[in-house]
CHARMM-style PDB file with segment names, atoms N, HN, CA, C and O in Angstrom:
ATOM      1  N   MET     1      46.127  84.588  74.913  1.00  0.00      PROA
ATOM      2  CA  MET     1      46.947  85.521  75.658  1.00  0.00      PROA
ATOM      3  C   MET     1      46.984  86.889  74.980  1.00  0.00      PROA
ATOM      4  O   MET     1      47.036  87.920  75.650  1.00  0.00      PROA
ATOM      5  N   LYS     2      46.957  86.891  73.647  1.00  0.00      PROA
ATOM      6  HN  LYS     2      46.914  86.054  73.102  1.00  0.00      PROA
ATOM      7  CA  LYS     2      46.997  88.162  72.936  1.00  0.00      PROA
ATOM      8  C   LYS     2      45.758  89.002  73.258  1.00  0.00      PROA
ATOM      9  O   LYS     2      45.844  90.224  73.378  1.00  0.00      PROA
ATOM     10  N   ALA     3      44.617  88.344  73.396  1.00  0.00      PROA
ATOM     11  HN  ALA     3      44.547  87.351  73.300  1.00  0.00      PROA
ATOM     12  CA  ALA     3      43.384  89.060  73.716  1.00  0.00      PROA
ATOM     13  C   ALA     3      43.475  89.723  75.088  1.00  0.00      PROA
ATOM     14  O   ALA     3      42.984  90.837  75.272  1.00  0.00      PROA
ATOM     15  N   LEU     4      44.093  89.053  76.042  1.00  0.00      PROA
ATOM     16  HN  LEU     4      44.492  88.148  75.893  1.00  0.00      PROA
ATOM     17  CA  LEU     4      44.267  89.646  77.372  1.00  0.00      PROA
ATOM     18  C   LEU     4      45.195  90.848  77.316  1.00  0.00      PROA
ATOM     19  O   LEU     4      44.959  91.845  77.998  1.00  0.00      PROA
ATOM     20  N   TYR     5      46.240  90.763  76.515  1.00  0.00      PROA
ATOM     21  HN  TYR     5      46.431  89.953  75.961  1.00  0.00      PROA
ATOM     22  CA  TYR     5      47.161  91.895  76.368  1.00  0.00      PROA
ATOM     23  C   TYR     5      46.441  93.087  75.742  1.00  0.00      PROA
ATOM     24  O   TYR     5      46.609  94.222  76.187  1.00  0.00      PROA
ATOM     25  N   ILE     6      45.649  92.830  74.723  1.00  0.00      PROA
ATOM     26  HN  ILE     6      45.513  91.907  74.362  1.00  0.00      PROA
ATOM     27  CA  ILE     6      44.899  93.904  74.072  1.00  0.00      PROA
ATOM     28  C   ILE     6      43.921  94.541  75.055  1.00  0.00      PROA
ATOM     29  O   ILE     6      43.803  95.765  75.112  1.00  0.00      PROA
ATOM     30  N   ALA     7      43.223  93.717  75.824  1.00  0.00      PROA
ATOM     31  HN  ALA     7      43.318  92.722  75.778  1.00  0.00      PROA
ATOM     32  CA  ALA     7      42.283  94.239  76.821  1.00  0.00      PROA
ATOM     33  C   ALA     7      43.008  95.051  77.879  1.00  0.00      PROA
ATOM     34  O   ALA     7      42.528  96.106  78.294  1.00  0.00      PROA
ATOM     35  N   SER     8      44.156  94.568  78.313  1.00  0.00      PROA
ATOM     36  HN  SER     8      44.546  93.711  77.976  1.00  0.00      PROA
ATOM     37  CA  SER     8      44.948  95.272  79.322  1.00  0.00      PROA
ATOM     38  C   SER     8      45.423  96.626  78.804  1.00  0.00      PROA
ATOM     39  O   SER     8      45.373  97.623  79.525  1.00  0.00      PROA
ATOM     40  N   THR     9      45.874  96.658  77.577  1.00  0.00      PROA
ATOM     41  HN  THR     9      45.914  95.848  76.992  1.00  0.00      PROA
ATOM     42  CA  THR     9      46.333  97.907  76.979  1.00  0.00      PROA
ATOM     43  C   THR     9      45.187  98.907  76.863  1.00  0.00      PROA
ATOM     44  O   THR     9      45.364 100.095  77.135  1.00  0.00      PROA
ATOM     45  N   GLY    10      44.026  98.430  76.465  1.00  0.00      PROA
ATOM     46  HN  GLY    10      43.882  97.465  76.244  1.00  0.00      PROA
ATOM     47  CA  GLY    10      42.859  99.303  76.369  1.00  0.00      PROA
ATOM     48  C   GLY    10      42.443  99.859  77.716  1.00  0.00      PROA
ATOM     49  O   GLY    10      42.084 101.031  77.826  1.00  0.00      PROA
ATOM     50  N   MET    11      42.490  99.021  78.739  1.00  0.00      PROA
ATOM     51  HN  MET    11      42.782  98.069  78.649  1.00  0.00      PROA
ATOM     52  CA  MET    11      42.136  99.485  80.089  1.00  0.00      PROA
ATOM     53  C   MET    11      43.152 100.501  80.598  1.00  0.00      PROA
ATOM     54  O   MET    11      42.778 101.463  81.270  1.00  0.00      PROA
ATOM     55  N   SER    12      44.417 100.304  80.292  1.00  0.00      PROA
ATOM     56  HN  SER    12      44.722  99.523  79.747  1.00  0.00      PROA
ATOM     57  CA  SER    12      45.452 101.260  80.706  1.00  0.00      PROA
ATOM     58  C   SER    12      45.237 102.611  80.031  1.00  0.00      PROA
ATOM     59  O   SER    12      45.398 103.654  80.664  1.00  0.00      PROA
ATOM     60  N   ALA    13      44.878 102.596  78.764  1.00  0.00      PROA
ATOM     61  HN  ALA    13      44.748 101.748  78.250  1.00  0.00      PROA
ATOM     62  CA  ALA    13      44.623 103.838  78.041  1.00  0.00      PROA
ATOM     63  C   ALA    13      43.415 104.563  78.628  1.00  0.00      PROA
ATOM     64  O   ALA    13      43.439 105.783  78.788  1.00  0.00      PROA
ATOM     65  N   GLN    14      42.370 103.821  78.945  1.00  0.00      PROA
ATOM     66  HN  GLN    14      42.350 102.830  78.814  1.00  0.00      PROA
ATOM     67  CA  GLN    14      41.190 104.434  79.547  1.00  0.00      PROA
ATOM     68  C   GLN    14      41.494 104.982  80.935  1.00  0.00      PROA
ATOM     69  O   GLN    14      40.988 106.040  81.309  1.00  0.00      PROA
ATOM     70  N   GLU    15      42.309 104.277  81.695  1.00  0.00      PROA
ATOM     71  HN  GLU    15      42.720 103.417  81.391  1.00  0.00      PROA
ATOM     72  CA  GLU    15      42.693 104.749  83.022  1.00  0.00      PROA
ATOM     73  C   GLU    15      43.423 106.086  82.917  1.00  0.00      PROA
ATOM     74  O   GLU    15      43.156 107.003  83.694  1.00  0.00      PROA
ATOM     75  N   ARG    16      44.334 106.198  81.968  1.00  0.00      PROA
ATOM     76  HN  ARG    16      44.551 105.454  81.337  1.00  0.00      PROA
ATOM     77  CA  ARG    16      45.066 107.452  81.764  1.00  0.00      PROA
ATOM     78  C   ARG    16      44.106 108.559  81.347  1.00  0.00      PROA
ATOM     79  O   ARG    16      44.241 109.696  81.799  1.00  0.00      PROA
ATOM     80  N   ASN    17      43.155 108.245  80.503  1.00  0.00      PROA
ATOM     81  HN  ASN    17      43.046 107.322  80.135  1.00  0.00      PROA
ATOM     82  CA  ASN    17      42.172 109.226  80.061  1.00  0.00      PROA
ATOM     83  C   ASN    17      41.354 109.747  81.242  1.00  0.00      PROA
ATOM     84  O   ASN    17      41.119 110.951  81.344  1.00  0.00      PROA
ATOM     85  N   VAL    18      40.923 108.864  82.124  1.00  0.00      PROA
ATOM     86  HN  VAL    18      41.115 107.886  82.041  1.00  0.00      PROA
ATOM     87  CA  VAL    18      40.162 109.266  83.312  1.00  0.00      PROA
ATOM     88  C   VAL    18      41.030 110.124  84.234  1.00  0.00      PROA
ATOM     89  O   VAL    18      40.537 111.091  84.815  1.00  0.00      PROA
ATOM     90  N   GLU    19      42.306 109.787  84.376  1.00  0.00      PROA
ATOM     91  HN  GLU    19      42.706 109.002  83.904  1.00  0.00      PROA
ATOM     92  CA  GLU    19      43.216 110.585  85.203  1.00  0.00      PROA
ATOM     93  C   GLU    19      43.342 112.006  84.662  1.00  0.00      PROA
ATOM     94  O   GLU    19      43.311 112.968  85.430  1.00  0.00      PROA
ATOM     95  N   VAL    20      43.483 112.143  83.354  1.00  0.00      PROA
ATOM     96  HN  VAL    20      43.508 111.362  82.730  1.00  0.00      PROA
ATOM     97  CA  VAL    20      43.616 113.464  82.735  1.00  0.00      PROA
ATOM     98  C   VAL    20      42.333 114.269  82.927  1.00  0.00      PROA
ATOM     99  O   VAL    20      42.388 115.447  83.280  1.00  0.00      PROA
ATOM    100  N   ILE    21      41.194 113.649  82.701  1.00  0.00      PROA
ATOM    101  HN  ILE    21      41.149 112.692  82.415  1.00  0.00      PROA
ATOM    102  CA  ILE    21      39.917 114.342  82.870  1.00  0.00      PROA
ATOM    103  C   ILE    21      39.722 114.762  84.323  1.00  0.00      PROA
ATOM    104  O   ILE    21      39.275 115.878  84.590  1.00  0.00      PROA
ATOM    105  N   SER    22      40.051 113.886  85.258  1.00  0.00      PROA
ATOM    106  HN  SER    22      40.414 112.980  85.041  1.00  0.00      PROA
ATOM    107  CA  SER    22      39.918 114.212  86.684  1.00  0.00      PROA
ATOM    108  C   SER    22      40.797 115.391  87.055  1.00  0.00      PROA
ATOM    109  O   SER    22      40.370 116.282  87.789  1.00  0.00      PROA
ATOM    110  N   ASN    23      42.016 115.399  86.554  1.00  0.00      PROA
ATOM    111  HN  ASN    23      42.363 114.675  85.958  1.00  0.00      PROA
ATOM    112  CA  ASN    23      42.933 116.503  86.832  1.00  0.00      PROA
ATOM    113  C   ASN    23      42.404 117.809  86.239  1.00  0.00      PROA
ATOM    114  O   ASN    23      42.494 118.859  86.875  1.00  0.00      PROA
ATOM    115  N   ASN    24      41.863 117.751  85.046  1.00  0.00      PROA
ATOM    116  HN  ASN    24      41.790 116.897  84.530  1.00  0.00      PROA
ATOM    117  CA  ASN    24      41.304 118.952  84.424  1.00  0.00      PROA
ATOM    118  C   ASN    24      40.132 119.500  85.230  1.00  0.00      PROA
ATOM    119  O   ASN    24      40.021 120.712  85.414  1.00  0.00      PROA
ATOM    120  N   ILE    25      39.267 118.629  85.706  1.00  0.00      PROA
ATOM    121  HN  ILE    25      39.357 117.644  85.557  1.00  0.00      PROA
ATOM    122  CA  ILE    25      38.121 119.071  86.507  1.00  0.00      PROA
ATOM    123  C   ILE    25      38.583 119.656  87.836  1.00  0.00      PROA
ATOM    124  O   ILE    25      38.078 120.691  88.270  1.00  0.00      PROA
ATOM    125  N   ALA    26      39.540 118.998  88.480  1.00  0.00      PROA
ATOM    126  HN  ALA    26      39.950 118.157  88.127  1.00  0.00      PROA
ATOM    127  CA  ALA    26      40.014 119.456  89.785  1.00  0.00      PROA
ATOM    128  C   ALA    26      40.692 120.820  89.702  1.00  0.00      PROA
ATOM    129  O   ALA    26      40.672 121.581  90.670  1.00  0.00      PROA
ATOM    130  N   ASN    27      41.286 121.133  88.565  1.00  0.00      PROA
ATOM    131  HN  ASN    27      41.303 120.515  87.779  1.00  0.00      PROA
ATOM    132  CA  ASN    27      42.058 122.372  88.447  1.00  0.00      PROA
ATOM    133  C   ASN    27      41.427 123.418  87.539  1.00  0.00      PROA
ATOM    134  O   ASN    27      42.080 124.402  87.192  1.00  0.00      PROA
ATOM    135  N   MET    28      40.173 123.225  87.149  1.00  0.00      PROA
ATOM    136  HN  MET    28      39.643 122.425  87.432  1.00  0.00      PROA
ATOM    137  CA  MET    28      39.585 124.124  86.163  1.00  0.00      PROA
ATOM    138  C   MET    28      39.461 125.566  86.648  1.00  0.00      PROA
ATOM    139  O   MET    28      39.397 126.480  85.825  1.00  0.00      PROA
ATOM    140  N   ARG    29      39.427 125.790  87.935  1.00  0.00      PROA
ATOM    141  HN  ARG    29      39.480 125.048  88.604  1.00  0.00      PROA
ATOM    142  CA  ARG    29      39.328 127.163  88.448  1.00  0.00      PROA
ATOM    143  C   ARG    29      40.668 127.704  88.946  1.00  0.00      PROA
ATOM    144  O   ARG    29      40.726 128.795  89.514  1.00  0.00      PROA
ATOM    145  N   THR    30      41.726 126.955  88.738  1.00  0.00      PROA
ATOM    146  HN  THR    30      41.679 126.069  88.277  1.00  0.00      PROA
ATOM    147  CA  THR    30      43.055 127.409  89.136  1.00  0.00      PROA
ATOM    148  C   THR    30      43.548 128.433  88.118  1.00  0.00      PROA
ATOM    149  O   THR    30      43.583 128.146  86.921  1.00  0.00      PROA
ATOM    150  N   PRO    31      43.933 129.633  88.584  1.00  0.00      PROA
ATOM    151  CA  PRO    31      44.421 130.649  87.645  1.00  0.00      PROA
ATOM    152  C   PRO    31      45.645 130.139  86.863  1.00  0.00      PROA
ATOM    153  O   PRO    31      46.582 129.586  87.439  1.00  0.00      PROA
ATOM    154  N   GLY    32      45.611 130.335  85.568  1.00  0.00      PROA
ATOM    155  HN  GLY    32      44.850 130.784  85.100  1.00  0.00      PROA
ATOM    156  CA  GLY    32      46.728 129.950  84.719  1.00  0.00      PROA
ATOM    157  C   GLY    32      46.767 128.482  84.326  1.00  0.00      PROA
ATOM    158  O   GLY    32      47.663 128.063  83.593  1.00  0.00      PROA
ATOM    159  N   PHE    33      45.810 127.697  84.802  1.00  0.00      PROA
ATOM    160  HN  PHE    33      45.082 128.038  85.398  1.00  0.00      PROA
ATOM    161  CA  PHE    33      45.815 126.270  84.476  1.00  0.00      PROA
ATOM    162  C   PHE    33      45.412 126.064  83.029  1.00  0.00      PROA
ATOM    163  O   PHE    33      44.459 126.671  82.542  1.00  0.00      PROA
ATOM    164  N   LYS    34      46.151 125.200  82.351  1.00  0.00      PROA
ATOM    165  HN  LYS    34      46.926 124.707  82.747  1.00  0.00      PROA
ATOM    166  CA  LYS    34      45.808 124.826  80.978  1.00  0.00      PROA
ATOM    167  C   LYS    34      45.455 123.347  80.971  1.00  0.00      PROA
ATOM    168  O   LYS    34      46.173 122.519  81.532  1.00  0.00      PROA
ATOM    169  N   ARG    35      44.370 123.039  80.343  1.00  0.00      PROA
ATOM    170  HN  ARG    35      43.787 123.711  79.886  1.00  0.00      PROA
ATOM    171  CA  ARG    35      43.912 121.651  80.328  1.00  0.00      PROA
ATOM    172  C   ARG    35      44.906 120.741  79.615  1.00  0.00      PROA
ATOM    173  O   ARG    35      45.674 121.166  78.751  1.00  0.00      PROA
ATOM    174  N   GLN    36      44.860 119.495  80.007  1.00  0.00      PROA
ATOM    175  HN  GLN    36      44.236 119.150  80.708  1.00  0.00      PROA
ATOM    176  CA  GLN    36      45.680 118.478  79.366  1.00  0.00      PROA
ATOM    177  C   GLN    36      44.790 117.635  78.472  1.00  0.00      PROA
ATOM    178  O   GLN    36      43.571 117.601  78.639  1.00  0.00      PROA
ATOM    179  N   ARG    37      45.407 116.965  77.537  1.00  0.00      PROA
ATOM    180  HN  ARG    37      46.398 116.993  77.402  1.00  0.00      PROA
ATOM    181  CA  ARG    37      44.686 116.037  76.672  1.00  0.00      PROA
ATOM    182  C   ARG    37      45.460 114.738  76.623  1.00  0.00      PROA
ATOM    183  O   ARG    37      46.689 114.737  76.560  1.00  0.00      PROA
ATOM    184  N   ALA    38      44.744 113.643  76.651  1.00  0.00      PROA
ATOM    185  HN  ALA    38      43.746 113.643  76.702  1.00  0.00      PROA
ATOM    186  CA  ALA    38      45.372 112.330  76.505  1.00  0.00      PROA
ATOM    187  C   ALA    38      45.352 111.985  75.020  1.00  0.00      PROA
ATOM    188  O   ALA    38      44.305 111.658  74.463  1.00  0.00      PROA
ATOM    189  N   GLU    39      46.501 112.061  74.396  1.00  0.00      PROA
ATOM    190  HN  GLU    39      47.352 112.327  74.849  1.00  0.00      PROA
ATOM    191  CA  GLU    39      46.612 111.748  72.972  1.00  0.00      PROA
ATOM    192  C   GLU    39      46.931 110.272  72.800  1.00  0.00      PROA
ATOM    193  O   GLU    39      47.722 109.709  73.557  1.00  0.00      PROA
ATOM    194  N   PHE    40      46.328 109.657  71.820  1.00  0.00      PROA
ATOM    195  HN  PHE    40      45.686 110.114  71.205  1.00  0.00      PROA
ATOM    196  CA  PHE    40      46.539 108.235  71.587  1.00  0.00      PROA
ATOM    197  C   PHE    40      48.009 107.931  71.323  1.00  0.00      PROA
ATOM    198  O   PHE    40      48.520 106.911  71.785  1.00  0.00      PROA
ATOM    199  N   GLU    41      48.695 108.804  70.584  1.00  0.00      PROA
ATOM    200  HN  GLU    41      48.279 109.633  70.208  1.00  0.00      PROA
ATOM    201  CA  GLU    41      50.105 108.574  70.274  1.00  0.00      PROA
ATOM    202  C   GLU    41      50.937 108.526  71.546  1.00  0.00      PROA
ATOM    203  O   GLU    41      51.830 107.690  71.677  1.00  0.00      PROA
ATOM    204  N   ASP    42      50.646 109.423  72.485  1.00  0.00      PROA
ATOM    205  HN  ASP    42      49.920 110.103  72.379  1.00  0.00      PROA
ATOM    206  CA  ASP    42      51.371 109.442  73.756  1.00  0.00      PROA
ATOM    207  C   ASP    42      51.111 108.165  74.540  1.00  0.00      PROA
ATOM    208  O   ASP    42      52.030 107.582  75.116  1.00  0.00      PROA
ATOM    209  N   LEU    43      49.863 107.737  74.559  1.00  0.00      PROA
ATOM    210  HN  LEU    43      49.117 108.210  74.091  1.00  0.00      PROA
ATOM    211  CA  LEU    43      49.514 106.516  75.282  1.00  0.00      PROA
ATOM    212  C   LEU    43      50.177 105.300  74.648  1.00  0.00      PROA
ATOM    213  O   LEU    43      50.645 104.405  75.351  1.00  0.00      PROA
ATOM    214  N   LEU    44      50.217 105.271  73.318  1.00  0.00      PROA
ATOM    215  HN  LEU    44      49.838 105.999  72.747  1.00  0.00      PROA
ATOM    216  CA  LEU    44      50.860 104.163  72.615  1.00  0.00      PROA
ATOM    217  C   LEU    44      52.348 104.128  72.931  1.00  0.00      PROA
ATOM    218  O   LEU    44      52.905 103.061  73.187  1.00  0.00      PROA
ATOM    219  N   TYR    45      52.994 105.293  72.913  1.00  0.00      PROA
ATOM    220  HN  TYR    45      52.542 106.159  72.704  1.00  0.00      PROA
ATOM    221  CA  TYR    45      54.422 105.359  73.213  1.00  0.00      PROA
ATOM    222  C   TYR    45      54.706 104.874  74.634  1.00  0.00      PROA
ATOM    223  O   TYR    45      55.685 104.164  74.861  1.00  0.00      PROA
ATOM    224  N   GLN    46      53.859 105.251  75.587  1.00  0.00      PROA
ATOM    225  HN  GLN    46      53.063 105.829  75.403  1.00  0.00      PROA
ATOM    226  CA  GLN    46      54.047 104.816  76.972  1.00  0.00      PROA
ATOM    227  C   GLN    46      53.906 103.309  77.091  1.00  0.00      PROA
ATOM    228  O   GLN    46      54.622 102.686  77.875  1.00  0.00      PROA
ATOM    229  N   GLN    47      53.006 102.715  76.336  1.00  0.00      PROA
ATOM    230  HN  GLN    47      52.425 103.221  75.698  1.00  0.00      PROA
ATOM    231  CA  GLN    47      52.808 101.270  76.397  1.00  0.00      PROA
ATOM    232  C   GLN    47      53.980 100.515  75.783  1.00  0.00      PROA
ATOM    233  O   GLN    47      54.347  99.439  76.254  1.00  0.00      PROA
ATOM    234  N   ILE    48      54.565 101.081  74.732  1.00  0.00      PROA
ATOM    235  HN  ILE    48      54.267 101.955  74.350  1.00  0.00      PROA
ATOM    236  CA  ILE    48      55.666 100.406  74.041  1.00  0.00      PROA
ATOM    237  C   ILE    48      56.948 100.462  74.853  1.00  0.00      PROA
ATOM    238  O   ILE    48      57.690  99.481  74.914  1.00  0.00      PROA
ATOM    239  N   SER    49      57.213 101.596  75.473  1.00  0.00      PROA
ATOM    240  HN  SER    49      56.610 102.392  75.424  1.00  0.00      PROA
ATOM    241  CA  SER    49      58.481 101.755  76.207  1.00  0.00      PROA
ATOM    242  C   SER    49      58.400 101.270  77.627  1.00  0.00      PROA
ATOM    243  OT1 SER    49      59.385 101.341  78.362  1.00  0.00      PROA
TER     244      SER     49
END
C-alpha cells in the first residue's frame, strides 16, 4: 500500500507541474504575465495538508 501512495503522490506532483507549464504557455504573450514555478516544497505542503 505504501508503494501505491508514493506513486500517487508522484503522479499528483507531475500533474501540478504540467498544469503550471500549460498555464505559462497559454499566457506567455499576455502583457504583464509572470511565469509560475511548481516548487517541490509547495507540492509537498499541499500533499501533507
